[in-house]
All heavy atoms as a GROMACS GRO file, in nm:
protein
  620
    1MET      N    1  -0.384   0.838   2.563
    1MET     CA    2  -0.244   0.867   2.533
    1MET      C    3  -0.240   0.906   2.388
    1MET      O    4  -0.292   0.841   2.302
    1MET     CB    5  -0.180   0.734   2.547
    1MET     CG    6  -0.027   0.734   2.517
    1MET     SD    7   0.061   0.578   2.523
    1MET     CE    8   0.039   0.544   2.691
    2GLU      N    9  -0.173   1.032   2.377
    2GLU     CA   10  -0.166   1.071   2.242
    2GLU      C   11  -0.035   1.022   2.176
    2GLU      O   12   0.070   1.038   2.229
    2GLU     CB   13  -0.168   1.227   2.239
    2GLU     CG   14  -0.156   1.287   2.104
    2GLU     CD   15  -0.171   1.443   2.117
    2GLU    OE1   16  -0.232   1.486   2.206
    2GLU    OE2   17  -0.102   1.506   2.033
    3VAL      N   18  -0.047   0.970   2.055
    3VAL     CA   19   0.071   0.918   1.983
    3VAL      C   20   0.073   0.973   1.854
    3VAL      O   21  -0.018   0.975   1.776
    3VAL     CB   22   0.062   0.757   1.977
    3VAL    CG1   23   0.183   0.700   1.908
    3VAL    CG2   24   0.049   0.688   2.112
    4ASN      N   25   0.189   1.023   1.818
    4ASN     CA   26   0.202   1.089   1.679
    4ASN      C   27   0.229   0.969   1.577
    4ASN      O   28   0.275   0.870   1.606
    4ASN     CB   29   0.302   1.198   1.675
    4ASN     CG   30   0.448   1.164   1.697
    4ASN    OD1   31   0.471   1.036   1.710
    4ASN    ND2   32   0.528   1.255   1.724
    5LYS      N   33   0.209   1.012   1.454
    5LYS     CA   34   0.226   0.928   1.348
    5LYS      C   35   0.369   0.863   1.332
    5LYS      O   36   0.390   0.747   1.306
    5LYS     CB   37   0.194   0.986   1.212
    5LYS     CG   38   0.202   0.910   1.095
    5LYS     CD   39   0.162   0.994   0.971
    5LYS     CE   40   0.193   0.912   0.846
    5LYS     NZ   41   0.164   0.998   0.726
    6GLU      N   42   0.465   0.954   1.352
    6GLU     CA   43   0.608   0.917   1.340
    6GLU      C   44   0.643   0.805   1.439
    6GLU      O   45   0.710   0.720   1.405
    6GLU     CB   46   0.687   1.043   1.354
    6GLU     CG   47   0.840   1.017   1.317
    6GLU     CD   48   0.918   1.152   1.324
    6GLU    OE1   49   0.874   1.248   1.268
    6GLU    OE2   50   1.028   1.147   1.384
    7LYS      N   51   0.592   0.823   1.566
    7LYS     CA   52   0.628   0.724   1.664
    7LYS      C   53   0.570   0.595   1.627
    7LYS      O   54   0.637   0.494   1.649
    7LYS     CB   55   0.561   0.763   1.799
    7LYS     CG   56   0.598   0.685   1.912
    7LYS     CD   57   0.549   0.734   2.047
    7LYS     CE   58   0.589   0.662   2.163
    7LYS     NZ   59   0.551   0.716   2.284
    8ILE      N   60   0.446   0.588   1.582
    8ILE     CA   61   0.388   0.465   1.536
    8ILE      C   62   0.467   0.395   1.414
    8ILE      O   63   0.483   0.275   1.415
    8ILE     CB   64   0.243   0.482   1.484
    8ILE    CG1   65   0.153   0.525   1.601
    8ILE    CG2   66   0.174   0.356   1.415
    8ILE    CD1   67   0.129   0.415   1.709
    9LEU      N   68   0.516   0.479   1.331
    9LEU     CA   69   0.598   0.419   1.217
    9LEU      C   70   0.722   0.365   1.258
    9LEU      O   71   0.774   0.264   1.206
    9LEU     CB   72   0.614   0.527   1.114
    9LEU     CG   73   0.480   0.575   1.043
    9LEU    CD1   74   0.509   0.682   0.947
    9LEU    CD2   75   0.406   0.465   0.974
   10PHE      N   76   0.788   0.436   1.372
   10PHE     CA   77   0.907   0.366   1.416
   10PHE      C   78   0.877   0.237   1.494
   10PHE      O   79   0.958   0.146   1.472
   10PHE     CB   80   0.971   0.470   1.524
   10PHE     CG   81   1.067   0.577   1.456
   10PHE    CD1   82   1.029   0.704   1.468
   10PHE    CD2   83   1.164   0.538   1.371
   10PHE    CE1   84   1.108   0.797   1.408
   10PHE    CE2   85   1.245   0.633   1.316
   10PHE     CZ   86   1.209   0.770   1.329
   11ILE      N   87   0.765   0.228   1.553
   11ILE     CA   88   0.729   0.100   1.610
   11ILE      C   89   0.707  -0.002   1.506
   11ILE      O   90   0.746  -0.124   1.524
   11ILE     CB   91   0.600   0.124   1.702
   11ILE    CG1   92   0.640   0.209   1.820
   11ILE    CG2   93   0.543   0.000   1.742
   11ILE    CD1   94   0.530   0.260   1.897
   12LEU      N   95   0.635   0.037   1.402
   12LEU     CA   96   0.606  -0.068   1.286
   12LEU      C   97   0.738  -0.111   1.223
   12LEU      O   98   0.755  -0.225   1.183
   12LEU     CB   99   0.509  -0.006   1.183
   12LEU     CG  100   0.374   0.025   1.225
   12LEU    CD1  101   0.288   0.071   1.121
   12LEU    CD2  102   0.313  -0.103   1.286
   13GLN      N  103   0.840  -0.016   1.210
   13GLN     CA  104   0.967  -0.051   1.158
   13GLN      C  105   1.038  -0.147   1.244
   13GLN      O  106   1.095  -0.244   1.199
   13GLN     CB  107   1.050   0.076   1.137
   13GLN     CG  108   1.176   0.058   1.060
   13GLN     CD  109   1.247   0.186   1.033
   13GLN    OE1  110   1.238   0.277   1.118
   13GLN    NE2  111   1.316   0.200   0.927
   14PHE      N  112   1.017  -0.133   1.378
   14PHE     CA  113   1.081  -0.233   1.465
   14PHE      C  114   1.012  -0.375   1.455
   14PHE      O  115   1.084  -0.478   1.447
   14PHE     CB  116   1.067  -0.191   1.612
   14PHE     CG  117   1.099  -0.291   1.709
   14PHE    CD1  118   1.233  -0.317   1.749
   14PHE    CD2  119   0.999  -0.360   1.789
   14PHE    CE1  120   1.275  -0.411   1.846
   14PHE    CE2  121   1.036  -0.451   1.884
   14PHE     CZ  122   1.166  -0.476   1.905
   15PHE      N  123   0.879  -0.365   1.438
   15PHE     CA  124   0.808  -0.496   1.423
   15PHE      C  125   0.845  -0.569   1.289
   15PHE      O  126   0.844  -0.687   1.288
   15PHE     CB  127   0.651  -0.470   1.420
   15PHE     CG  128   0.599  -0.442   1.562
   15PHE    CD1  129   0.475  -0.372   1.570
   15PHE    CD2  130   0.654  -0.489   1.672
   15PHE    CE1  131   0.417  -0.357   1.694
   15PHE    CE2  132   0.602  -0.466   1.793
   15PHE     CZ  133   0.477  -0.400   1.805
   16PHE      N  134   0.863  -0.482   1.192
   16PHE     CA  135   0.906  -0.544   1.056
   16PHE      C  136   1.035  -0.633   1.067
   16PHE      O  137   1.036  -0.729   1.012
   16PHE     CB  138   0.927  -0.431   0.953
   16PHE     CG  139   0.970  -0.478   0.815
   16PHE    CD1  140   0.878  -0.550   0.730
   16PHE    CD2  141   1.106  -0.463   0.784
   16PHE    CE1  142   0.916  -0.594   0.614
   16PHE    CE2  143   1.149  -0.514   0.663
   16PHE     CZ  144   1.053  -0.576   0.569
   17GLY      N  145   1.122  -0.591   1.152
   17GLY     CA  146   1.249  -0.667   1.159
   17GLY      C  147   1.225  -0.792   1.240
   17GLY      O  148   1.304  -0.885   1.225
   18LYS      N  149   1.117  -0.797   1.317
   18LYS     CA  150   1.091  -0.921   1.402
   18LYS      C  151   1.014  -1.029   1.324
   18LYS      O  152   1.037  -1.137   1.330
   18LYS     CB  153   1.017  -0.876   1.529
   18LYS     CG  154   1.084  -0.779   1.613
   18LYS     CD  155   1.210  -0.853   1.666
   18LYS     CE  156   1.294  -0.755   1.768
   18LYS     NZ  157   1.417  -0.793   1.811
   19ASP      N  158   0.896  -0.982   1.269
   19ASP     CA  159   0.804  -1.069   1.208
   19ASP      C  160   0.712  -1.006   1.120
   19ASP      O  161   0.702  -0.877   1.135
   19ASP     CB  162   0.720  -1.135   1.326
   19ASP     CG  163   0.628  -1.253   1.276
   19ASP    OD1  164   0.636  -1.282   1.151
   19ASP    OD2  165   0.574  -1.325   1.349
   20GLU      N  166   0.660  -1.068   1.024
   20GLU     CA  167   0.575  -0.999   0.916
   20GLU      C  168   0.425  -1.032   0.938
   20GLU      O  169   0.355  -1.013   0.838
   20GLU     CB  170   0.620  -1.025   0.782
   20GLU     CG  171   0.768  -0.961   0.751
   20GLU     CD  172   0.810  -0.970   0.600
   20GLU    OE1  173   0.707  -0.963   0.518
   20GLU    OE2  174   0.915  -0.986   0.574
   21ASN      N  175   0.382  -1.069   1.041
   21ASN     CA  176   0.231  -1.100   1.058
   21ASN      C  177   0.167  -0.968   1.108
   21ASN      O  178   0.179  -0.914   1.216
   21ASN     CB  179   0.218  -1.199   1.175
   21ASN     CG  180   0.076  -1.249   1.181
   21ASN    OD1  181  -0.018  -1.173   1.148
   21ASN    ND2  182   0.057  -1.370   1.216
   22THR      N  183   0.097  -0.917   1.002
   22THR     CA  184   0.046  -0.778   1.016
   22THR      C  185  -0.071  -0.769   1.114
   22THR      O  186  -0.071  -0.675   1.190
   22THR     CB  187   0.007  -0.717   0.887
   22THR    OG1  188  -0.097  -0.800   0.820
   22THR    CG2  189   0.127  -0.706   0.789
   23SER      N  190  -0.156  -0.866   1.116
   23SER     CA  191  -0.271  -0.859   1.217
   23SER      C  192  -0.229  -0.872   1.358
   23SER      O  193  -0.279  -0.801   1.437
   23SER     CB  194  -0.370  -0.962   1.165
   23SER     OG  195  -0.315  -1.092   1.190
   24GLN      N  196  -0.134  -0.951   1.380
   24GLN     CA  197  -0.083  -0.953   1.518
   24GLN      C  198  -0.011  -0.834   1.563
   24GLN      O  199  -0.026  -0.778   1.672
   24GLN     CB  200   0.013  -1.073   1.536
   24GLN     CG  201  -0.061  -1.214   1.535
   24GLN     CD  202   0.051  -1.329   1.540
   24GLN    OE1  203   0.163  -1.303   1.529
   24GLN    NE2  204   0.010  -1.442   1.566
   25ARG      N  205   0.064  -0.773   1.468
   25ARG     CA  206   0.136  -0.652   1.509
   25ARG      C  207   0.043  -0.532   1.516
   25ARG      O  208   0.058  -0.443   1.608
   25ARG     CB  209   0.232  -0.612   1.391
   25ARG     CG  210   0.339  -0.709   1.376
   25ARG     CD  211   0.401  -0.755   1.507
   25ARG     NE  212   0.498  -0.860   1.498
   25ARG     CZ  213   0.555  -0.928   1.596
   25ARG    NH1  214   0.516  -0.896   1.718
   25ARG    NH2  215   0.635  -1.026   1.576
   26ALA      N  216  -0.077  -0.524   1.447
   26ALA     CA  217  -0.172  -0.430   1.472
   26ALA      C  218  -0.242  -0.447   1.596
   26ALA      O  219  -0.258  -0.341   1.669
   26ALA     CB  220  -0.281  -0.433   1.353
   27GLU      N  221  -0.266  -0.568   1.642
   27GLU     CA  222  -0.322  -0.596   1.772
   27GLU      C  223  -0.234  -0.557   1.881
   27GLU      O  224  -0.288  -0.489   1.978
   27GLU     CB  225  -0.361  -0.739   1.784
   27GLU     CG  226  -0.471  -0.790   1.705
   27GLU     CD  227  -0.508  -0.942   1.716
   27GLU    OE1  228  -0.449  -0.999   1.815
   27GLU    OE2  229  -0.578  -0.990   1.626
   28ILE      N  230  -0.111  -0.576   1.867
   28ILE     CA  231  -0.016  -0.528   1.977
   28ILE      C  232  -0.011  -0.380   1.991
   28ILE      O  233  -0.027  -0.326   2.101
   28ILE     CB  234   0.124  -0.595   1.938
   28ILE    CG1  235   0.126  -0.751   1.951
   28ILE    CG2  236   0.231  -0.530   2.042
   28ILE    CD1  237   0.254  -0.809   1.917
   29ALA      N  238  -0.003  -0.309   1.875
   29ALA     CA  239   0.003  -0.168   1.881
   29ALA      C  240  -0.123  -0.104   1.928
   29ALA      O  241  -0.131  -0.019   2.007
   29ALA     CB  242   0.036  -0.113   1.746
   30ASN      N  243  -0.243  -0.164   1.898
   30ASN     CA  244  -0.370  -0.126   1.955
   30ASN      C  245  -0.382  -0.150   2.094
   30ASN      O  246  -0.446  -0.076   2.176
   30ASN     CB  247  -0.485  -0.188   1.873
   30ASN     CG  248  -0.497  -0.123   1.732
   30ASN    OD1  249  -0.446  -0.011   1.710
   30ASN    ND2  250  -0.545  -0.204   1.647
   31GLY      N  251  -0.330  -0.267   2.145
   31GLY     CA  252  -0.334  -0.291   2.286
   31GLY      C  253  -0.260  -0.200   2.369
   31GLY      O  254  -0.293  -0.166   2.477
   32VAL      N  255  -0.143  -0.155   2.329
   32VAL     CA  256  -0.055  -0.066   2.391
   32VAL      C  257  -0.109   0.086   2.388
   32VAL      O  258  -0.111   0.158   2.483
   32VAL     CB  259   0.093  -0.068   2.343
   32VAL    CG1  260   0.175   0.037   2.409
   32VAL    CG2  261   0.145  -0.213   2.370
   33TYR      N  262  -0.141   0.120   2.275
   33TYR     CA  263  -0.173   0.261   2.245
   33TYR      C  264  -0.323   0.299   2.228
   33TYR      O  265  -0.361   0.417   2.207
   33TYR     CB  266  -0.103   0.319   2.116
   33TYR     CG  267   0.047   0.318   2.134
   33TYR    CD1  268   0.119   0.230   2.077
   33TYR    CD2  269   0.111   0.411   2.223
   33TYR    CE1  270   0.262   0.228   2.102
   33TYR    CE2  271   0.238   0.422   2.250
   33TYR     CZ  272   0.324   0.325   2.184
   33TYR     OH  273   0.449   0.321   2.203
   34GLY      N  274  -0.408   0.199   2.242
   34GLY     CA  275  -0.547   0.222   2.240
   34GLY      C  276  -0.611   0.173   2.116
   34GLY      O  277  -0.543   0.150   2.007
   35ALA      N  278  -0.737   0.131   2.130
   35ALA     CA  279  -0.802   0.079   2.010
   35ALA      C  280  -0.808   0.179   1.890
   35ALA      O  281  -0.804   0.293   1.911
   35ALA     CB  282  -0.944   0.047   2.045
   36ASP      N  283  -0.811   0.121   1.773
   36ASP     CA  284  -0.807   0.202   1.643
   36ASP      C  285  -0.692   0.290   1.624
   36ASP      O  286  -0.690   0.395   1.557
   36ASP     CB  287  -0.938   0.278   1.641
   36ASP     CG  288  -1.063   0.198   1.640
   36ASP    OD1  289  -1.060   0.083   1.588
   36ASP    OD2  290  -1.169   0.238   1.701
   37THR      N  291  -0.582   0.257   1.682
   37THR     CA  292  -0.446   0.330   1.662
   37THR      C  293  -0.407   0.296   1.520
   37THR      O  294  -0.371   0.387   1.435
   37THR     CB  295  -0.336   0.299   1.762
   37THR    OG1  296  -0.394   0.318   1.888
   37THR    CG2  297  -0.214   0.370   1.734
   38VAL      N  298  -0.401   0.171   1.483
   38VAL     CA  299  -0.366   0.125   1.358
   38VAL      C  300  -0.454   0.006   1.304
   38VAL      O  301  -0.512  -0.058   1.393
   38VAL     CB  302  -0.212   0.078   1.338
   38VAL    CG1  303  -0.121   0.191   1.363
   38VAL    CG2  304  -0.186  -0.036   1.432
   39THR      N  305  -0.464  -0.009   1.170
   39THR     CA  306  -0.536  -0.126   1.129
   39THR      C  307  -0.439  -0.222   1.063
   39THR      O  308  -0.325  -0.185   1.041
   39THR     CB  309  -0.636  -0.077   1.013
   39THR    OG1  310  -0.566  -0.015   0.915
   39THR    CG2  311  -0.742   0.026   1.075
   40ALA      N  312  -0.487  -0.348   1.034
   40ALA     CA  313  -0.392  -0.435   0.970
   40ALA      C  314  -0.360  -0.396   0.828
   40ALA      O  315  -0.249  -0.411   0.785
   40ALA     CB  316  -0.464  -0.575   0.971
   41ASN      N  317  -0.443  -0.317   0.754
   41ASN     CA  318  -0.409  -0.268   0.626
   41ASN      C  319  -0.313  -0.168   0.627
   41ASN      O  320  -0.230  -0.153   0.541
   41ASN     CB  321  -0.541  -0.217   0.562
   41ASN     CG  322  -0.638  -0.316   0.521
   41ASN    OD1  323  -0.602  -0.432   0.504
   41ASN    ND2  324  -0.770  -0.284   0.508
   42TYR      N  325  -0.314  -0.075   0.733
   42TYR     CA  326  -0.210   0.024   0.754
   42TYR      C  327  -0.072  -0.036   0.776
   42TYR      O  328   0.032   0.003   0.713
   42TYR     CB  329  -0.241   0.110   0.864
   42TYR     CG  330  -0.157   0.235   0.889
   42TYR    CD1  331  -0.172   0.348   0.814
   42TYR    CD2  332  -0.067   0.238   0.996
   42TYR    CE1  333  -0.104   0.452   0.832
   42TYR    CE2  334   0.008   0.354   1.018
   42TYR     CZ  335  -0.004   0.461   0.949
   42TYR     OH  336   0.077   0.568   0.967
   43VAL      N  337  -0.069  -0.148   0.855
   43VAL     CA  338   0.053  -0.221   0.884
   43VAL      C  339   0.108  -0.279   0.756
   43VAL      O  340   0.228  -0.279   0.732
   43VAL     CB  341   0.032  -0.318   1.005
   43VAL    CG1  342   0.168  -0.406   1.027
   43VAL    CG2  343  -0.005  -0.247   1.129
   44GLN      N  344   0.011  -0.351   0.680
   44GLN     CA  345   0.050  -0.408   0.552
   44GLN      C  346   0.113  -0.301   0.465
   44GLN      O  347   0.206  -0.345   0.398
   44GLN     CB  348  -0.062  -0.472   0.487
   44GLN     CG  349  -0.112  -0.597   0.538
   44GLN     CD  350  -0.244  -0.656   0.478
   44GLN    OE1  351  -0.303  -0.588   0.400
   44GLN    NE2  352  -0.267  -0.779   0.498
   45PHE      N  353   0.054  -0.190   0.450
   45PHE     CA  354   0.112  -0.088   0.364
   45PHE      C  355   0.256  -0.055   0.394
   45PHE      O  356   0.341  -0.046   0.310
   45PHE     CB  357   0.025   0.048   0.369
   45PHE     CG  358   0.082   0.166   0.306
   45PHE    CD1  359   0.082   0.173   0.158
   45PHE    CD2  360   0.146   0.254   0.375
   45PHE    CE1  361   0.140   0.289   0.104
   45PHE    CE2  362   0.211   0.366   0.317
   45PHE     CZ  363   0.195   0.379   0.178
   46TRP      N  364   0.266  -0.028   0.529
   46TRP     CA  365   0.412   0.008   0.578
   46TRP      C  366   0.505  -0.101   0.564
   46TRP      O  367   0.621  -0.092   0.523
   46TRP     CB  368   0.402   0.068   0.713
   46TRP     CG  369   0.366   0.218   0.699
   46TRP    CD1  370   0.238   0.264   0.723
   46TRP    CD2  371   0.438   0.325   0.659
   46TRP    NE1  372   0.236   0.391   0.692
   46TRP    CE2  373   0.356   0.437   0.662
   46TRP    CE3  374   0.574   0.338   0.615
   46TRP    CZ2  375   0.396   0.565   0.622
   46TRP    CZ3  376   0.623   0.463   0.584
   46TRP    CH2  377   0.530   0.570   0.580
   47PHE      N  378   0.462  -0.232   0.586
   47PHE     CA  379   0.559  -0.345   0.566
   47PHE      C  380   0.593  -0.368   0.424
   47PHE      O  381   0.704  -0.386   0.390
   47PHE     CB  382   0.485  -0.475   0.627
   47PHE     CG  383   0.492  -0.483   0.765
   47PHE    CD1  384   0.540  -0.391   0.851
   47PHE    CD2  385   0.471  -0.616   0.831
   47PHE    CE1  386   0.547  -0.401   0.983
   47PHE    CE2  387   0.480  -0.640   0.962
   47PHE     CZ  388   0.516  -0.527   1.050
   48ARG      N  389   0.500  -0.329   0.329
   48ARG     CA  390   0.536  -0.349   0.187
   48ARG      C  391   0.639  -0.230   0.148
   48ARG      O  392   0.738  -0.255   0.078
   48ARG     CB  393   0.408  -0.320   0.102
   48ARG     CG  394   0.324  -0.436   0.065
   48ARG     CD  395   0.225  -0.410  -0.041
   48ARG     NE  396   0.142  -0.298  -0.019
   48ARG     CZ  397   0.028  -0.307   0.037
   48ARG    NH1  398  -0.015  -0.425   0.083
   48ARG    NH2  399  -0.042  -0.196   0.053
   49ARG      N  400   0.628  -0.118   0.214
   49ARG     CA  401   0.710  -0.007   0.181
   49ARG      C  402   0.856  -0.044   0.245
   49ARG      O  403   0.955  -0.020   0.180
   49ARG     CB  404   0.649   0.116   0.254
   49ARG     CG  405   0.726   0.241   0.213
   49ARG     CD  406   0.650   0.356   0.276
   49ARG     NE  407   0.742   0.474   0.278
   49ARG     CZ  408   0.732   0.580   0.219
   49ARG    NH1  409   0.620   0.603   0.144
   49ARG    NH2  410   0.806   0.683   0.242
   50PHE      N  411   0.855  -0.096   0.360
   50PHE     CA  412   0.985  -0.140   0.423
   50PHE      C  413   1.053  -0.249   0.344
   50PHE      O  414   1.164  -0.250   0.326
   50PHE     CB  415   0.967  -0.190   0.560
   50PHE     CG  416   0.918  -0.073   0.661
   50PHE    CD1  417   0.842  -0.110   0.768
   50PHE    CD2  418   0.955   0.066   0.636
   50PHE    CE1  419   0.800  -0.015   0.859
   50PHE    CE2  420   0.900   0.156   0.723
   50PHE     CZ  421   0.827   0.110   0.837
   51ARG      N  422   0.967  -0.341   0.285
   51ARG     CA  423   1.027  -0.456   0.211
   51ARG      C  424   1.081  -0.402   0.084
   51ARG      O  425   1.175  -0.469   0.031
   51ARG     CB  426   0.903  -0.560   0.177
   51ARG     CG  427   0.941  -0.694   0.179
   51ARG     CD  428   0.826  -0.789   0.151
   51ARG     NE  429   0.741  -0.804   0.266
   51ARG     CZ  430   0.612  -0.762   0.263
   51ARG    NH1  431   0.549  -0.725   0.146
   51ARG    NH2  432   0.532  -0.767   0.370
   52SER      N  433   1.027  -0.294   0.024
   52SER     CA  434   1.083  -0.240  -0.098
   52SER      C  435   1.214  -0.156  -0.076
   52SER      O  436   1.270  -0.101  -0.166
   52SER     CB  437   0.978  -0.156  -0.164
   52SER     OG  438   0.950  -0.046  -0.108
   53GLY      N  439   1.255  -0.145   0.059
   53GLY     CA  440   1.372  -0.075   0.071
   53GLY      C  441   1.354   0.073   0.119
   53GLY      O  442   1.456   0.144   0.143
   54ILE      N  443   1.226   0.119   0.140
   54ILE     CA  444   1.203   0.259   0.185
   54ILE      C  445   1.181   0.261   0.338
   54ILE      O  446   1.081   0.217   0.382
   54ILE     CB  447   1.091   0.314   0.111
   54ILE    CG1  448   1.110   0.317  -0.041
   54ILE    CG2  449   1.059   0.462   0.154
   54ILE    CD1  450   0.979   0.350  -0.124
   55PHE      N  451   1.279   0.300   0.409
   55PHE     CA  452   1.275   0.299   0.550
   55PHE      C  453   1.247   0.436   0.615
   55PHE      O  454   1.260   0.454   0.737
   55PHE     CB  455   1.395   0.235   0.614
   55PHE     CG  456   1.400   0.083   0.599
   55PHE    CD1  457   1.464   0.026   0.490
   55PHE    CD2  458   1.328  -0.003   0.675
   55PHE    CE1  459   1.471  -0.113   0.462
   55PHE    CE2  460   1.321  -0.142   0.647
   55PHE     CZ  461   1.407  -0.196   0.541
   56GLU      N  462   1.235   0.538   0.538
   56GLU     CA  463   1.203   0.671   0.569
   56GLU      C  464   1.072   0.684   0.632
   56GLU      O  465   0.976   0.661   0.568
   56GLU     CB  466   1.225   0.766   0.462
   56GLU     CG  467   1.229   0.908   0.496
   56GLU     CD  468   1.340   0.950   0.589
   56GLU    OE1  469   1.451   0.908   0.570
   56GLU    OE2  470   1.318   1.038   0.678
   57VAL      N  471   1.060   0.731   0.758
   57VAL     CA  472   0.928   0.742   0.816
   57VAL      C  473   0.891   0.886   0.840
   57VAL      O  474   0.776   0.905   0.869
   57VAL     CB  475   0.918   0.664   0.956
   57VAL    CG1  476   0.941   0.524   0.940
   57VAL    CG2  477   1.027   0.725   1.055
   58LYS      N  478   0.978   0.972   0.814
   58LYS     CA  479   0.939   1.120   0.827
   58LYS      C  480   0.873   1.159   0.695
   58LYS      O  481   0.901   1.116   0.586
   58LYS     CB  482   1.057   1.207   0.852
   58LYS     CG  483   1.116   1.179   0.989
   58LYS     CD  484   1.230   1.266   1.016
   58LYS     CE  485   1.279   1.242   1.155
   58LYS     NZ  486   1.333   1.362   1.221
   59ASP      N  487   0.780   1.252   0.709
   59ASP     CA  488   0.714   1.300   0.582
   59ASP      C  489   0.813   1.383   0.504
   59ASP      O  490   0.889   1.458   0.562
   59ASP     CB  491   0.595   1.396   0.626
   59ASP     CG  492   0.481   1.325   0.676
   59ASP    OD1  493   0.465   1.205   0.639
   59ASP    OD2  494   0.399   1.386   0.750
   60THR      N  495   0.810   1.361   0.370
   60THR     CA  496   0.896   1.424   0.288
   60THR      C  497   0.832   1.553   0.227
   60THR      O  498   0.703   1.559   0.230
   60THR     CB  499   0.947   1.333   0.170
   60THR    OG1  500   0.826   1.286   0.099
   60THR    CG2  501   1.024   1.218   0.222
   61LEU      N  502   0.903   1.646   0.176
   61LEU     CA  503   0.851   1.771   0.117
   61LEU      C  504   0.786   1.721  -0.008
   61LEU      O  505   0.827   1.639  -0.084
   61LEU     CB  506   0.961   1.876   0.091
   61LEU     CG  507   1.027   1.938   0.210
   61LEU    CD1  508   1.130   2.021   0.171
   61LEU    CD2  509   0.921   2.000   0.295
   62ARG      N  510   0.673   1.790  -0.036
   62ARG     CA  511   0.591   1.765  -0.157
   62ARG      C  512   0.582   1.883  -0.237
   62ARG      O  513   0.582   1.991  -0.183
   62ARG     CB  514   0.447   1.707  -0.112
   62ARG     CG  515   0.456   1.582  -0.036
   62ARG     CD  516   0.320   1.530   0.009
   62ARG     NE  517   0.340   1.411   0.081
   62ARG     CZ  518   0.251   1.374   0.168
   62ARG    NH1  519   0.134   1.428   0.179
   62ARG    NH2  520   0.267   1.260   0.238
   63THR      N  521   0.556   1.874  -0.374
   63THR     CA  522   0.535   1.975  -0.447
   63THR      C  523   0.385   2.014  -0.436
   63THR      O  524   0.306   1.950  -0.393
   63THR     CB  525   0.560   1.944  -0.592
   63THR    OG1  526   0.477   1.836  -0.640
   63THR    CG2  527   0.698   1.903  -0.616
   64GLY      N  528   0.368   2.135  -0.476
   64GLY     CA  529   0.225   2.203  -0.469
   64GLY      C  530   0.223   2.332  -0.419
   64GLY      O  531   0.320   2.408  -0.417
   65ARG      N  532   0.116   2.376  -0.375
   65ARG     CA  533   0.095   2.514  -0.322
   65ARG      C  534   0.178   2.528  -0.192
   65ARG      O  535   0.178   2.459  -0.099
   65ARG     CB  536  -0.052   2.531  -0.294
   65ARG     CG  537  -0.088   2.666  -0.270
   65ARG     CD  538  -0.244   2.679  -0.249
   65ARG     NE  539  -0.272   2.816  -0.290
   65ARG     CZ  540  -0.392   2.848  -0.330
   65ARG    NH1  541  -0.489   2.764  -0.328
   65ARG    NH2  542  -0.420   2.987  -0.354
   66PRO      N  543   0.259   2.630  -0.192
   66PRO     CA  544   0.330   2.670  -0.067
   66PRO      C  545   0.249   2.703   0.051
   66PRO      O  546   0.136   2.751   0.041
   66PRO     CB  547   0.423   2.781  -0.110
   66PRO     CG  548   0.342   2.848  -0.220
   66PRO     CD  549   0.280   2.733  -0.290
   67VAL      N  550   0.306   2.672   0.170
   67VAL     CA  551   0.221   2.710   0.286
   67VAL      C  552   0.238   2.862   0.312
   67VAL      O  553   0.356   2.920   0.304
   67VAL     CB  554   0.292   2.627   0.414
   67VAL    CG1  555   0.223   2.667   0.539
   67VAL    CG2  556   0.273   2.482   0.391
   68VAL      N  557   0.131   2.916   0.346
   68VAL     CA  558   0.125   3.067   0.364
   68VAL      C  559   0.135   3.080   0.526
   68VAL      O  560   0.040   3.040   0.587
   68VAL     CB  561   0.006   3.132   0.298
   68VAL    CG1  562   0.001   3.276   0.330
   68VAL    CG2  563   0.003   3.105   0.154
   69GLU      N  564   0.234   3.167   0.557
   69GLU     CA  565   0.236   3.192   0.706
   69GLU      C  566   0.164   3.318   0.757
   69GLU      O  567   0.103   3.315   0.866
   69GLU     CB  568   0.388   3.199   0.747
   69GLU     CG  569   0.461   3.074   0.726
   69GLU     CD  570   0.613   3.083   0.756
   69GLU    OE1  571   0.652   3.178   0.818
   69GLU    OE2  572   0.683   2.992   0.728
   70ASN      N  573   0.159   3.414   0.681
   70ASN     CA  574   0.099   3.534   0.722
   70ASN      C  575  -0.025   3.567   0.637
   70ASN      O  576  -0.022   3.634   0.527
   70ASN     CB  577   0.199   3.656   0.701
   70ASN     CG  578   0.148   3.783   0.783
   70ASN    OD1  579   0.033   3.777   0.824
   70ASN    ND2  580   0.235   3.874   0.806
   71ILE      N  581  -0.147   3.524   0.675
   71ILE     CA  582  -0.269   3.541   0.615
   71ILE      C  583  -0.315   3.687   0.609
   71ILE      O  584  -0.381   3.727   0.516
   71ILE     CB  585  -0.374   3.440   0.670
   71ILE    CG1  586  -0.332   3.298   0.657
   71ILE    CG2  587  -0.508   3.468   0.615
   71ILE    CD1  588  -0.420   3.203   0.722
   72ASP      N  589  -0.267   3.767   0.707
   72ASP     CA  590  -0.318   3.909   0.710
   72ASP      C  591  -0.261   3.983   0.590
   72ASP      O  592  -0.338   4.068   0.544
   72ASP     CB  593  -0.279   3.970   0.846
   72ASP     CG  594  -0.339   3.908   0.957
   72ASP    OD1  595  -0.459   3.860   0.948
   72ASP    OD2  596  -0.274   3.904   1.073
   73LYS      N  597  -0.142   3.955   0.556
   73LYS     CA  598  -0.084   4.022   0.430
   73LYS      C  599  -0.172   3.981   0.306
   73LYS      O  600  -0.176   4.080   0.224
   73LYS     CB  601   0.067   3.987   0.418
   73LYS     CG  602   0.161   4.045   0.506
   73LYS     CD  603   0.292   4.025   0.475
   73LYS     CE  604   0.392   4.077   0.570
   73LYS     NZ  605   0.536   4.039   0.529
   74ILE      N  606  -0.210   3.863   0.297
   74ILE     CA  607  -0.293   3.825   0.180
   74ILE      C  608  -0.419   3.897   0.174
   74ILE      O  609  -0.467   3.944   0.064
   74ILE     CB  610  -0.306   3.674   0.175
   74ILE    CG1  611  -0.156   3.616   0.155
   74ILE    CG2  612  -0.377   3.631   0.065
   74ILE    CD1  613  -0.160   3.465   0.165
   75THR      N  614  -0.489   3.889   0.279
   75THR     CA  615  -0.625   3.945   0.287
   75THR      C  616  -0.612   4.098   0.294
   75THR      O  617  -0.698   4.175   0.231
   75THR     CB  618  -0.699   3.900   0.402
   75THR    OG1  619  -0.635   3.932   0.523
   75THR    CG2  620  -0.728   3.752   0.391
   0.00000   0.00000   0.00000
């Protein structure tokens, strides 16, 4: 089963409202979506982030080199 990162983060956000035991929450997510979907450390990172008030799970725009869409023009 293919699961994208955003879906996992929404699930972790749901778990955060219920309980903060990260190892149990990682086991539940891995049981449903397959082994090695998330680690306890990954869940801890996101729970810390949620605790600090950052509930945004979508990737934000970052500064840096712009994405090039037409490589033929460059070469």
